[in-house]
C-alpha positions as CSV (number, residue, x, y, z in Angstrom):
1,M,-30.9,-29.6,28.8
2,S,-28.2,-26.7,29.2
3,S,-29.8,-24.2,26.4
4,I,-26.5,-23.5,24.3
5,N,-26.5,-19.8,23.0
6,Q,-24.4,-18.4,19.9
7,S,-21.4,-17.6,21.1
8,G,-20.9,-21.3,22.1
9,W,-20.6,-21.3,25.4
10,K,-22.9,-23.5,28.4
11,P,-23.3,-22.1,31.8
12,E,-22.4,-25.3,33.2
13,M,-18.5,-24.7,31.2
14,G,-17.7,-23.1,35.1
15,H,-16.3,-20.0,36.5
16,A,-14.6,-19.1,33.2
17,A,-17.9,-19.1,31.5
18,A,-19.6,-17.2,33.7
19,T,-18.2,-14.2,33.3
20,A,-18.6,-14.5,29.2
21,P,-21.4,-12.2,27.4
22,A,-24.4,-14.2,27.3
23,T,-25.0,-12.6,24.1
24,Y,-24.3,-13.4,20.3
25,T,-20.5,-11.2,20.5
26,G,-20.5,-11.0,17.0
27,N,-17.1,-12.7,17.1
28,K,-16.2,-14.9,13.6
29,A,-13.5,-17.2,13.9
30,L,-10.3,-14.5,14.3
31,M,-12.5,-11.9,12.7
32,L,-12.9,-10.3,16.8
33,E,-16.3,-7.9,17.1
34,E,-15.2,-4.2,17.1
35,A,-16.9,-1.9,18.5
36,L,-16.7,2.1,17.6
37,I,-13.9,3.2,18.6
38,F,-15.7,5.7,21.7
39,E,-16.8,2.3,23.3
40,I,-13.2,1.0,23.6
41,G,-11.8,4.1,25.1
42,T,-12.4,6.7,28.0
43,S,-11.5,10.3,27.8
44,G,-9.4,9.4,31.0
45,T,-6.7,7.4,29.4
46,T,-3.8,8.5,27.2
47,G,-1.3,6.2,25.1
48,V,1.7,9.0,25.4
49,D,3.1,11.4,28.8
50,L,3.5,13.9,27.3
51,A,5.3,16.9,30.1
52,E,3.0,19.3,31.6
53,A,1.7,22.1,29.3
54,P,2.9,25.5,30.5
55,K,0.7,27.9,32.0
56,V,-0.2,31.0,29.9
57,A,-2.8,33.6,29.9
58,A,-6.2,32.9,27.8
59,R,-6.5,34.5,24.5
60,L,-10.2,32.7,23.9
61,G,-12.5,35.2,26.2
62,N,-15.6,33.6,26.7
63,L,-14.8,31.1,24.0
64,E,-12.2,28.8,26.6
65,R,-12.8,25.5,26.8
66,H,-14.3,24.3,30.7
67,R,-15.5,20.9,29.8
68,D,-13.5,18.2,28.8
69,I,-13.7,18.1,25.2
70,G,-15.0,14.1,25.2
71,L,-12.8,12.2,22.9
72,P,-11.7,8.6,23.8
73,G,-8.2,8.0,24.8
74,L,-6.9,4.8,24.2
75,S,-3.7,2.6,24.7
76,E,-1.2,2.0,22.0
77,P,-2.1,-1.9,21.1
78,E,-6.0,-0.7,21.2
79,T,-5.0,2.3,19.3
80,V,-3.2,-0.6,16.8
81,R,-5.6,-3.1,16.9
82,H,-8.5,-0.8,16.6
83,Y,-8.0,0.3,13.5
84,T,-6.1,-2.7,12.1
85,R,-9.5,-4.6,12.9
86,L,-11.2,-2.2,11.0
87,S,-8.8,-2.6,8.0
88,R,-9.4,-6.0,8.1
89,Q,-13.4,-5.4,7.0
90,N,-12.3,-3.5,4.2
91,Y,-12.6,-5.0,1.0
92,A,-10.6,-3.4,-1.8
93,I,-8.8,-4.2,-5.0
94,D,-5.5,-5.0,-3.5
95,L,-7.6,-8.1,-1.8
96,G,-9.3,-9.3,-4.7
97,F,-11.4,-8.7,-7.9
98,F,-13.8,-5.6,-7.1
99,P,-16.5,-6.0,-10.0
100,L,-18.2,-3.3,-9.7
101,G,-20.8,-2.0,-13.3
102,S,-19.8,1.5,-14.6
103,C,-17.3,2.1,-12.0
104,T,-14.2,1.0,-13.7
105,M,-12.5,-0.5,-10.3
106,K,-8.8,-1.7,-11.9
107,H,-5.6,-2.0,-9.9
108,N,-3.4,1.1,-9.2
109,P,0.4,0.3,-11.2
110,R,2.2,1.6,-7.8
111,L,5.0,3.2,-10.6
112,N,2.5,5.4,-10.0
113,E,2.2,5.6,-6.2
114,K,6.0,5.9,-6.4
115,V,6.7,9.2,-8.2
116,A,3.3,10.7,-6.7
117,R,5.2,11.0,-3.7
118,M,8.1,12.3,-5.1
119,A,8.9,15.4,-2.6
120,G,8.9,17.9,-6.1
121,F,5.4,17.0,-6.9
122,A,4.1,15.8,-2.9
123,D,5.4,18.7,-1.3
124,V,4.1,21.6,-3.8
125,H,2.1,24.2,-2.3
126,P,-0.5,25.8,-4.6
127,L,0.1,29.0,-3.5
128,Q,4.4,29.1,-4.5
129,P,5.4,31.3,-6.9
130,V,5.9,29.6,-10.4
131,E,9.2,30.3,-11.3
132,T,9.6,27.5,-8.2
133,V,7.2,24.6,-9.1
134,Q,7.9,24.4,-13.1
135,G,7.7,20.6,-12.4
136,A,4.3,20.6,-11.9
137,L,3.2,22.1,-14.4
138,A,4.6,20.7,-16.8
139,V,3.5,17.2,-15.6
140,I,-0.2,19.7,-15.8
141,N,0.9,20.5,-19.3
142,E,2.3,17.0,-21.3
143,L,-0.9,15.6,-19.7
144,A,-3.2,18.6,-21.2
145,V,-1.7,17.3,-24.0
146,W,-1.6,13.7,-23.8
147,L,-5.5,14.1,-23.4
148,I,-6.1,16.5,-26.6
149,Q,-3.9,13.8,-28.2
150,L,-5.7,10.5,-27.6
151,T,-9.5,12.7,-27.5
152,G,-8.9,14.4,-30.8
153,M,-10.1,17.4,-29.7
154,H,-9.0,20.7,-29.4
155,G,-8.6,22.2,-25.8
156,V,-8.9,20.4,-22.2
157,A,-9.8,21.4,-18.7
158,M,-7.7,20.4,-16.0
159,T,-9.4,21.7,-13.5
160,P,-12.4,19.7,-12.6
161,K,-12.2,17.8,-9.9
162,A,-14.3,14.6,-10.4
163,G,-17.1,13.3,-13.4
164,A,-19.6,14.8,-12.5
165,H,-18.0,18.3,-12.3
166,G,-16.5,18.2,-15.3
167,E,-19.7,17.3,-16.9
168,L,-21.0,20.6,-14.8
169,C,-18.0,22.8,-16.9
170,G,-18.3,20.9,-20.0
171,I,-23.0,21.7,-19.8
172,L,-22.0,25.3,-18.7
173,C,-19.4,25.9,-21.5
174,I,-21.9,24.8,-23.6
175,K,-25.1,27.3,-21.9
176,A,-22.0,30.1,-22.7
177,A,-21.9,29.3,-25.8
178,L,-25.2,29.4,-26.9
179,E,-25.7,32.6,-24.5
180,A,-23.1,34.5,-26.9
181,R,-24.7,33.8,-29.7
182,G,-28.3,34.9,-27.9
183,D,-29.3,31.2,-28.4
184,P,-31.9,31.1,-25.6
185,R,-32.4,27.3,-25.7
186,S,-33.3,25.5,-22.6
187,V,-33.9,22.0,-23.2
188,I,-30.9,18.3,-22.5
189,L,-31.5,15.7,-23.8
190,V,-30.7,12.8,-22.5
191,P,-30.7,9.0,-23.8
192,E,-31.9,6.5,-20.6
193,S,-29.3,4.9,-21.6
194,A,-26.5,7.1,-20.5
195,H,-25.2,7.6,-16.5
196,G,-27.3,9.1,-14.0
197,T,-25.4,12.4,-13.1
198,N,-26.4,13.2,-16.6
199,P,-29.8,14.5,-16.3
200,A,-28.7,15.7,-12.3
201,T,-26.0,17.9,-14.3
202,A,-28.0,19.4,-16.9
203,A,-30.6,20.7,-14.7
204,F,-28.4,22.0,-12.0
205,A,-26.9,24.0,-14.5
206,G,-30.6,24.9,-15.4
207,F,-31.5,23.1,-18.2
208,S,-34.9,20.8,-18.8
209,V,-34.7,17.6,-19.1
210,E,-36.2,15.0,-21.4
211,N,-34.9,12.2,-21.9
212,I,-34.8,9.8,-25.5
213,P,-35.7,6.1,-25.7
214,A,-33.5,3.5,-25.7
215,T,-33.8,0.7,-29.4
216,A,-34.2,-3.1,-28.2
217,E,-30.5,-3.5,-28.6
218,G,-30.1,-1.6,-25.8
219,R,-28.5,1.8,-28.0
220,V,-30.0,5.3,-28.2
221,D,-33.7,5.3,-30.4
222,L,-31.5,7.9,-33.3
223,A,-35.2,8.3,-35.3
224,A,-36.5,9.3,-31.0
225,L,-33.6,12.0,-31.6
226,K,-34.2,13.9,-34.7
227,A,-37.8,14.1,-34.4
228,R,-37.5,15.8,-30.6
229,L,-35.2,18.4,-32.1
230,G,-35.4,21.5,-32.6
231,P,-34.4,24.9,-31.9
232,D,-35.1,24.7,-27.7
233,V,-32.1,22.3,-27.7
234,A,-29.4,22.9,-26.5
235,G,-27.3,19.9,-26.7
236,V,-27.5,15.8,-25.7
237,M,-25.9,14.5,-23.0
238,I,-25.1,10.7,-24.5
239,T,-22.0,8.5,-22.5
240,N,-20.1,6.0,-25.3
241,P,-19.9,3.0,-24.8
242,N,-23.0,3.5,-22.4
243,T,-24.2,1.9,-19.1
244,C,-26.1,-0.8,-21.1
245,G,-21.7,-1.1,-22.1
246,L,-22.1,-0.6,-25.8
247,F,-21.0,1.7,-28.0
248,E,-23.2,3.5,-29.6
249,R,-23.2,2.5,-33.3
250,D,-24.7,5.1,-34.2
251,M,-22.5,8.6,-32.6
252,K,-21.2,10.4,-35.6
253,A,-24.9,10.5,-37.1
254,I,-25.8,11.0,-33.4
255,S,-24.0,14.6,-33.6
256,D,-24.3,15.7,-36.7
257,A,-28.3,16.2,-36.6
258,V,-27.6,17.8,-33.2
259,H,-25.2,19.8,-34.6
260,A,-27.8,20.3,-37.6
261,A,-30.1,20.9,-34.8
262,G,-28.3,24.0,-33.8
263,G,-26.9,22.2,-30.2
264,Y,-24.3,20.5,-28.9
265,V,-22.9,17.1,-27.4
266,Y,-21.9,15.9,-24.7
267,C,-20.7,13.0,-24.2
268,D,-20.2,11.3,-21.1
269,G,-16.3,10.4,-20.6
270,A,-17.1,7.9,-18.1
271,N,-16.3,5.0,-19.8
272,F,-13.0,5.6,-21.6
273,N,-11.4,2.7,-20.7
274,A,-13.0,1.1,-23.6
275,I,-12.0,2.2,-26.3
276,V,-8.9,5.2,-25.2
277,G,-6.2,4.5,-28.0
278,R,-8.6,2.9,-30.3
279,V,-11.7,6.0,-30.8
280,R,-11.2,9.1,-31.0
281,P,-14.6,11.3,-29.3
282,G,-13.2,13.8,-31.6
283,D,-14.0,13.1,-34.8
284,L,-17.4,11.5,-33.6
285,G,-18.6,15.3,-33.4
286,I,-18.6,16.1,-29.0
287,D,-17.8,18.6,-28.4
288,A,-17.0,18.2,-24.9
289,M,-16.5,15.0,-22.9
290,H,-14.9,15.0,-19.2
291,I,-12.9,11.6,-18.3
292,N,-12.2,10.4,-15.1
293,L,-9.0,9.8,-14.1
294,H,-9.3,6.6,-11.8
295,K,-11.4,4.9,-14.9
296,T,-9.4,5.1,-17.7
297,F,-6.1,5.6,-16.4
298,S,-5.5,4.5,-12.6
299,T,-5.4,7.2,-10.4
300,P,-7.1,6.3,-6.9
301,H,-10.9,5.5,-7.0
302,G,-13.2,8.3,-5.0
303,G,-11.8,8.4,-1.7
304,G,-14.2,11.4,-0.4
305,G,-12.5,14.1,-2.5
306,P,-9.0,13.1,-4.4
307,G,-10.4,12.8,-8.1
308,S,-9.2,14.3,-11.1
309,G,-12.4,15.0,-14.1
310,P,-10.4,16.7,-17.0
311,V,-12.7,17.8,-20.0
312,V,-10.9,17.6,-23.3
313,L,-13.2,20.6,-25.7
314,S,-13.9,20.9,-28.8
315,Q,-12.5,24.0,-31.1
316,A,-16.6,25.7,-30.9
317,L,-16.5,25.2,-27.0
318,S,-12.2,25.7,-26.0
319,P,-12.8,29.5,-25.8
320,Y,-15.6,29.4,-23.3
321,G,-12.9,26.9,-20.8
322,P,-12.3,27.4,-17.2
323,L,-9.4,29.4,-15.9
324,P,-6.5,28.2,-15.2
325,F,-5.1,27.0,-17.5
326,T,-1.1,26.3,-18.2
327,E,0.8,27.4,-21.4
328,R,4.1,26.8,-22.2
329,H,6.2,29.2,-23.6
330,A,8.9,29.1,-26.5
331,D,11.8,29.5,-24.7
332,G,10.8,26.3,-22.1
333,H,8.7,27.8,-19.3
334,Y,5.6,27.6,-18.3
335,T,2.8,30.3,-16.5
336,L,-0.8,29.5,-15.2
337,V,-3.5,31.6,-17.3
338,E,-5.2,33.4,-14.9
339,E,-8.2,36.3,-14.3
340,E,-5.5,38.3,-14.1
341,T,-3.7,37.6,-17.5
342,A,-6.6,36.4,-19.5
343,G,-7.1,39.6,-20.9
344,Q,-8.2,40.0,-24.5
345,R,-7.0,35.9,-25.7
346,H,-9.6,34.5,-23.0
347,P,-12.3,36.5,-22.3
348,H,-15.1,34.4,-22.7
349,S,-13.9,32.3,-20.0
350,I,-17.1,30.7,-17.9
351,G,-14.3,31.5,-15.0
352,R,-13.2,29.6,-12.0
353,M,-13.9,25.7,-11.9
354,T,-11.9,25.3,-8.8
355,A,-9.4,27.7,-6.4
356,F,-6.6,26.6,-8.4
357,H,-5.1,23.9,-10.2
358,G,-6.7,21.2,-10.1
359,Q,-5.7,17.4,-7.9
360,M,-1.6,17.3,-9.1
361,G,-1.0,14.0,-7.2
362,M,-3.5,12.4,-9.7
363,F,-2.1,14.2,-12.7
364,T,0.9,12.7,-11.6
365,R,-0.1,9.5,-11.3
366,A,-1.7,9.4,-14.9
367,L,0.6,10.8,-16.2
368,A,2.9,8.6,-15.3
369,Y,0.6,5.1,-15.7
370,I,-0.2,6.8,-20.2
371,M,4.1,7.5,-20.1
372,S,4.7,3.9,-18.9
373,H,1.9,2.2,-21.3
374,G,2.4,4.0,-24.8
375,A,0.5,4.3,-26.9
376,D,0.7,0.9,-28.5
377,G,0.5,0.0,-24.2
378,L,-2.6,2.4,-24.5
379,R,-4.2,0.6,-27.0
380,Q,-4.2,-2.8,-25.8
381,V,-5.6,-1.4,-22.1
382,A,-8.9,-1.0,-24.5
383,E,-8.6,-4.4,-26.1
384,D,-8.3,-6.8,-22.6
385,A,-10.4,-5.0,-20.7
386,V,-13.1,-5.5,-23.5
387,L,-12.2,-8.4,-23.7
388,N,-12.6,-9.6,-20.6
389,A,-16.1,-8.1,-20.5
390,N,-16.9,-10.2,-22.9
391,Y,-15.4,-13.8,-21.3
392,I,-17.3,-13.0,-18.5
393,L,-20.5,-11.9,-21.1
394,R,-20.6,-15.2,-22.4
395,G,-19.2,-17.2,-19.6
396,L,-22.8,-16.5,-17.8
397,E,-25.3,-15.7,-20.1
398,D,-26.7,-19.5,-20.4
399,V,-27.4,-19.2,-16.0
400,L,-27.8,-15.1,-16.2
401,E,-30.5,-13.4,-18.8
402,A,-27.9,-10.7,-20.6
403,P,-30.4,-8.3,-22.4
404,F,-28.6,-7.3,-25.0
405,A,-26.2,-10.1,-25.5
406,H,-27.6,-10.3,-29.2
407,S,-26.7,-6.7,-29.1
408,G,-23.2,-7.6,-30.8
409,P,-20.0,-7.9,-28.3
410,C,-20.4,-5.8,-25.2
411,M,-17.4,-2.9,-24.6
412,H,-16.4,-2.3,-21.0
413,E,-19.0,-4.0,-18.9
414,A,-21.3,-6.9,-19.1
415,L,-25.0,-6.6,-18.5
416,F,-27.6,-9.1,-16.6
417,S,-31.0,-9.2,-15.2
418,D,-32.7,-11.1,-12.7
419,N,-35.6,-12.1,-15.0
420,G,-35.8,-16.2,-14.6
421,L,-35.0,-16.9,-9.9
422,A,-37.4,-18.3,-8.4
423,E,-40.2,-16.3,-7.6
424,G,-39.4,-14.6,-4.9
425,F,-35.7,-13.8,-5.6
426,S,-33.8,-10.9,-6.6
427,T,-30.6,-9.4,-7.7
428,L,-30.3,-8.1,-3.8
429,D,-30.2,-11.9,-2.7
430,I,-27.4,-12.6,-5.6
431,A,-25.6,-9.7,-4.6
432,K,-25.6,-10.9,-1.0
433,G,-25.1,-14.7,-1.6
434,L,-22.2,-13.1,-3.8
435,I,-20.7,-12.1,-0.8
436,D,-20.4,-15.0,1.2
437,E,-18.4,-16.2,-2.0
438,G,-15.2,-13.7,-1.0
439,Y,-16.4,-11.6,-3.8
440,H,-17.9,-7.4,-3.1
441,P,-21.2,-7.7,-5.4
442,M,-21.2,-6.2,-9.2
443,T,-23.1,-3.0,-9.5
444,V,-27.2,-3.5,-9.5
445,Y,-30.0,-2.3,-9.7
446,F,-29.0,0.2,-12.3
447,P,-28.8,1.0,-15.9
448,L,-32.2,1.2,-14.8
449,V,-33.4,0.4,-18.6
450,V,-32.7,-3.0,-17.8
451,H,-35.2,-4.3,-14.7
452,G,-33.4,-6.3,-11.6
453,A,-30.0,-5.3,-13.2
454,M,-26.7,-6.7,-12.4
455,L,-23.9,-5.0,-14.2
456,V,-20.2,-6.3,-14.0
457,E,-17.3,-4.6,-15.0
458,P,-13.7,-7.1,-15.0
459,T,-11.4,-3.8,-16.8
460,E,-8.5,-4.7,-18.1
461,T,-6.5,-6.0,-14.7
462,E,-8.0,-9.3,-14.1
463,S,-5.9,-12.6,-15.1
464,K,-8.2,-14.7,-16.4
465,A,-7.8,-17.5,-13.8
466,T,-9.2,-15.0,-12.3
467,L,-12.0,-15.0,-14.0
468,D,-12.5,-18.1,-14.0
469,Q,-12.7,-18.3,-10.4
470,F,-16.2,-15.1,-10.4
471,I,-17.6,-16.6,-13.3
472,C,-17.6,-20.4,-10.9
473,A,-18.6,-17.9,-8.1
474,L,-21.6,-16.7,-9.4
475,R,-23.3,-19.3,-11.2
476,S,-23.1,-21.4,-8.4
477,V,-25.1,-18.2,-6.4
478,A,-27.5,-17.7,-9.7
479,E,-28.3,-21.1,-10.0
480,R,-28.9,-21.2,-6.4
481,A,-31.3,-18.3,-6.6
482,K,-33.0,-20.0,-10.2
483,A,-33.5,-23.1,-7.6
484,G,-34.8,-21.0,-4.7
485,D,-32.8,-22.0,-2.2
486,P,-33.2,-20.9,1.6
487,S,-30.9,-20.1,2.3
488,L,-29.6,-17.4,0.1
489,K,-32.8,-14.6,1.2
490,S,-30.7,-14.3,5.0
491,A,-26.6,-14.0,3.0
492,P,-24.3,-13.3,3.9
493,H,-23.9,-15.7,6.7
494,H,-20.1,-15.1,6.1
495,A,-19.7,-11.2,6.7
496,P,-18.4,-9.2,9.5
497,R,-21.9,-7.3,9.3
498,R,-25.6,-9.2,8.1
499,R,-28.4,-8.4,6.0
500,L,-29.7,-5.5,7.3
501,D,-33.0,-4.2,6.8
502,E,-32.4,-2.0,4.3
503,T,-36.0,0.4,3.7
504,Q,-35.7,1.0,7.7
505,A,-31.4,2.5,6.9
506,A,-32.1,4.1,4.4
507,R,-34.9,6.0,6.3
508,K,-33.7,5.9,10.1
509,P,-29.7,5.8,10.0
510,V,-28.5,5.6,12.8
511,L,-25.5,8.5,12.0
512,V,-23.9,9.7,15.0
513,W,-22.2,8.0,18.3
514,H,-24.3,8.9,21.8
515,E,-23.0,7.6,25.0
516,P,-25.5,5.9,26.5
517,D,-27.4,6.7,29.8
518,Q,-25.5,5.8,33.3
519,A,-28.1,3.5,35.4
520,V,-28.5,5.7,38.9
521,A,-28.9,4.6,41.9
522,V,-32.6,6.2,43.4
């Protein structure tokens, strides 16, 4: 009896079979396995013909290269197919619903992209004379005005490049304010329901970090917070709405208590998308808050660098904000206030957070989004985001434990746990099974206050039909996990890659390609 290997061919299939691979190819239907580009190309191949380079005298001295550079050469069809096949293995918001909780993966309107690509914005350089970039400075300034108005704050720092960078900016402003009054406070309080970057930021800035517990309903324990306040507490870093998906109802009382004790209040504004147009953080006593432009104002998420995290500041902290910032003059022209021009008007600034003025492409996209929505449209953004999250919560709470469903309506995201699954089954099995259903998994094992957490954020850009389809898929996987379906333990089965040994992948990752040793006859 002849065997059939995983690629589906038999040895008796003839000459064609004799040249076929004897092991699993990795191909799945029309999804061809994609080797590394170093394995496809060779250094002796090129897809273009170039004229012979003219002979010139070398000016590199002993740094001149004498060996082949080692980069793979491919023909044009090989190059196009390689990157096209890779793109088909990538999941993106343009392909389908991206339910990552806390990350707010929302649709990026194409209008924003079109505006950001206009030559007057896309082609400017940060070292151009200010007189030649008046339009760009006007965009930065107008976006700053919108952010101040939407948050009810006094000022804004536009230069921070990401949420965590914005956190650092706010904490450094708090530190500068304390130093200015000669107050050596050293402790930052961080509730359990805060974002994971909050304690890291406080520690990086030189503060000691102490946790404040959550109540049974997933909110900050106000009594515990008040009991810990004292002359050594510099402030609190609180996320609102918090990472349990809940609005902190005691936010004003928390701010009042911290201020009465001589501290400051930093709010992680990552979840501002759920309250924009509905709540102004400044009215709740916030002193500093970063705003992730990708989360609330639809600029591209992540990407390894093109982010933006402006920080709005209270009147108490505005004098310590970073440089540079834009300034609009009575005659309508704009200037940049930098170290050389700050003078006595801004003598207490913490200095620069970045080399230049922020991320122009993100500013342009965010302002386009704000202006296309208007104040009423932004209010509807928050309302629809909250409605969608509650639709997810109520559609799944009978099949997945929702530990804070009793705490009232959720805000931007719905939180579930793995309690109630069959013995030996966990959140990871549900996440991997969801891939076979065609969805990127939700955020898992975060926040830490919930065992086996599953955090789902639908945002306002998903339709009811999309949510119904997702709920159906997740219900199916959850029911299989509760019934102990063994096939879930090896999911995903239809993805380009099977399940990794996550322990080995974390401890012994293979990050560098090495050319295999060549067989040598001896």
